[in-house]
N, C-alpha and C positions, 0 to 999 in steps of 0.2 A: 504494499500499500505505499501512498505517499507518506513521507516521513516528514513531521514536524520535528524540528533540531534547535534547543537552546544554544545560542551562540555568542551572548554577551560575554564581552571580554573588556580588559584594561589595556590589551595590548595596542600597539598602533601599526599599520603597514602600510605599505604603498602599492599602487596599481601594479607597479614593475613586480613586485612581490607576489601580488595575486598570480599575475600571469605565468611568474617562473614555476609557482606551485601547481598550478592545473597543466603547464606542460611537461612536469615531471610525474604526473599522476599515472598509475597503473592502469588496471582495467577499467577502463570509461563504461561499460555497460554494468558495471558491477554496483548498484545502489549503496553497499559499504564504501566502498572505494570513493564515490562521489561525495557523500555525505562526509567524509574525512576532511573535505574541504571549507566545511563550514565555520570552523573557527577562524580561518584565516578571512574567509568573507566577513566574518562580522567584525575583526578585528580593522578592517576598511572601513566600516561605519564609522569608527573613531575618527577617522579624517573628517571633520566637520566642515572643511575647507574644500573639499572634493567639488561639491556640485557648484560653488561658488566660484571657484577658478573656471569652471567650464562657461558659466553664464557670463563672465567678465569677458572670456575669451569671444565668446559669440556676439556681445554688446560691443566689444572692439572694433569686431566686422566693419561697422558703419564709419568708422575713422579709417579704416583701411580699404575701404572701398570694397568689402564682403558682403557676405549675407550675414543678417542678424537673425534669420528664421531658426527656431528651435523645434526639432521633431520630439515626439512623444518618447521614443528610444532614442538614446544617445550613446554612441560607441564610446568605450572607454580603453580598450586594448581586444586583442586577438592573437590566436596562435594558430596553429595547422589546420587544427579540427575542432577551436572551440573561441567563444566571443565572451567578452565582459560587456555589460552595457549597465545603463542606469535608465529606468522607465519613470516618467510620470504621470501619475493617476490623479486625473482633475476630479474635483467634489462636483456634486449635481449643479451647484451655484454656478461654479466656473464655465460647466458645459453651456448652462442657459443664459448665463452673459455671454459667451462666446469669448470668454478670455483664454481657454486654451481648446485645440481641437483635439478629439480623438479619433487614433486610427484602430485599425483592425488589431483584434478581436474586440469587439464592443462590449460594454458592459450588458449584463443580464441576459448573455449568449454562453449557453455552454458548450465547451471547445476542448479537445486535446491539443497535443503538440507531436510532431514529428521528430522529435529531438528531445533528449534528457535536459533538465534544468535544474540549477540551485540558485534559489533567490532568497535575500535578505531584506527585511525591513531598512530603510536608512532616515526618512522623514515623515514627519507627519503621523496622524492616528489610524492611516493605514484602511486600506479596503476589505470588506468582508469578503468571503469567500466560502462556496459549497463545493466539497470533493467528493467525486465519485470514481471507480474503477470500473474498466470493462476488459472483456477478453479479446483483442484483436484478431486470434488466429479462430476465433470460433463466427467471425462475421464475413458477410461476402462484401460488403462496402458501396451498397446503393442507396440513395435517397428514399426513404420511407421503411427502410429494413427495421425491424425488430429487433433491439438491443438490450440484452441484460445488465441492468448498472447496478451496482452496489454502492450504497451510500457510505462515505466514510466519515466525513465531519463537517460543521459549518464554524467557522473560526473568522476573528480579526487579524490581519496580518500587520502587526505592528513592529516597532524595531526589537531588537532583541531576539528576534526569532527567525530561522532559516526553514524553507519548505524546499523538498526534494521532489520533483514531479517526474516520472518515468514516461517516456517516450511512447506514444500509442498504447498506453496503458491507464494512466490517469487523467482524467477529465475535471475541468472546474468551471464553475459560472461566479462571475465576480459583480460587485455592487459598489456603487460610489463610496468612497471615504466621505466623512464629515467634512473634512480640509483636504487640501492638495498633498499628497503623499508620493514620496519618491520610493522604489527599491532599487537594488543593485542584483543584477543576476548574470550567472555563469551558464552559459549553453554549451552543449557538447554535441557536435555533429557525428552522424554516423552513416555509412551508404545505406544499411539497409534501412534504417529509419527514415533519413531523407528521402529515399523513393517511395515513402508511402503517402497517403492524403493525411491532411489535416480535416477533422470531422467537426461539425456543428450538430448539436444532439437537442433533440425535442424531451426536455425532460417531463412533461407530462403525459406524453404518447410513448415514450421509452423509445426513440427513432431516431434514426439518422437523419438531419435537418438539411444538411447540403456541405459543401466542402468550402475549406478556407481559399480565400481567391487571391492571396497576397503570397505565396508559396512557391518555391521552385518546381514542385510538383505542378501545381494549377498553372504556371508559366508554361512549362515542358508541354501539357497537355491541351493546351490552348494551341502551341505551334503546330502540334501533331494534327488537331482538327483541321486548321489552317490550310495544312500541306493537302487535305484531302479534298480541298477547293481548287486548288491551284498548285499542280504538280508535274513532272516529267517522268521519265523513265528512271533517272537517278533516284528521284524522290519514291516511286515504287519499291526501288531497291531497299533503301533505308526504311522506310516502311515495314518492310517484309521482316528486315531483321529486328526492329523493335517490336513487333508484333510476337516475334518466336522466343527473343531472350532479355526484354526488359524486365526489370524485377518489379516493377509497380503494375498492378494487375489492370488498373483504370488507363494507363499508357497503354497497356498490350490492347485492350479493348478497343482504344480510340484508334489505335494504328489500323487494327482490322476495319472498324469502319470507316477510316480514309482511304486505305486501300480497295475498299470494295465500292467506294463512290469513283476513285480512279479508274478502276477496271472494272465496270459495270458487266461486260460479258463473262468475267471470272468470278462474279462474285458468291456466286454458289459455291465452287470451290474454296473461296477464301473462307466461306463462314464454315463451310465441312472440315476444314482445318482447324477454325478457332474451338471446334467441339472438343477437341483434344487437349486443349488448354488445361493445366492443374488447378487454376482459380474457378471455382465456381460461378463466379462474376461474369468472367468470360465465356465460359462454356456454355451456361444456362442462357446467355443471351444469344449467342449463337445459334443454339437450339431453337429458341424464340424466333430469330430471324427464319431460318430454315423451315420453320412449320409454318409461317406467314408466306413464306415464298412458295411453298408446295400447294398450301390451302388455296391461293390466290388464282 
């Protein structure tokens, strides 16, 4: 389950020290290994000038001719397969007044992530979050699919606490804090997880409600779908390779759809080949396409 870790510390570390510790971490798919970074991330919270320095650099951009725009997610540093950033969480009053813009994912929307991440409270009273877990291997991955969700806890995410979220396992829904708040997060990339979708969930119906629109997976699928409308012989070969080998099941399905669109005379054979795909999402859709084809 998602881990809540006490990480209050009287020590002080720098961003560079956090990056170095993350770089030397062992198994990044092991929750205990990831949780071992909670104390050092908690020690970074003691740098009370960290965000002030970032804000001052942004404000100084006006003098230097640069941009003063501030995103909700502020990069702090990165390594080969991880990122450290600060996230700004506006209150309802901030959003209503238009003082801070909210990017994806929005409040009140249950979602998972296709990466592991460790996050700590840095500033403010913190947002309220409800946390659930699900079995990614037990679902096909289509909108409207029923998902067995297990409620874990409802908590306010304030300073002195760290939360570890497992990619494609833990999901949560966040509610606005009473005052603007800031968290610091370490996000760990994994080729297996990054190839998956980020899901939105309908908690009342216990179903998949949609897909994250601002992930690498979503952008890749958009490109594959577009290739089905404007492609050549090389495009068909590339789509065939994606359909056979890509680890993301929705990418494979979209590649079959694009290939069938580009090669309508071969569509029957394409969907017959898709029936042997290891993912029920792809194989079941292929069988449905063939049933519709033969029934028409």
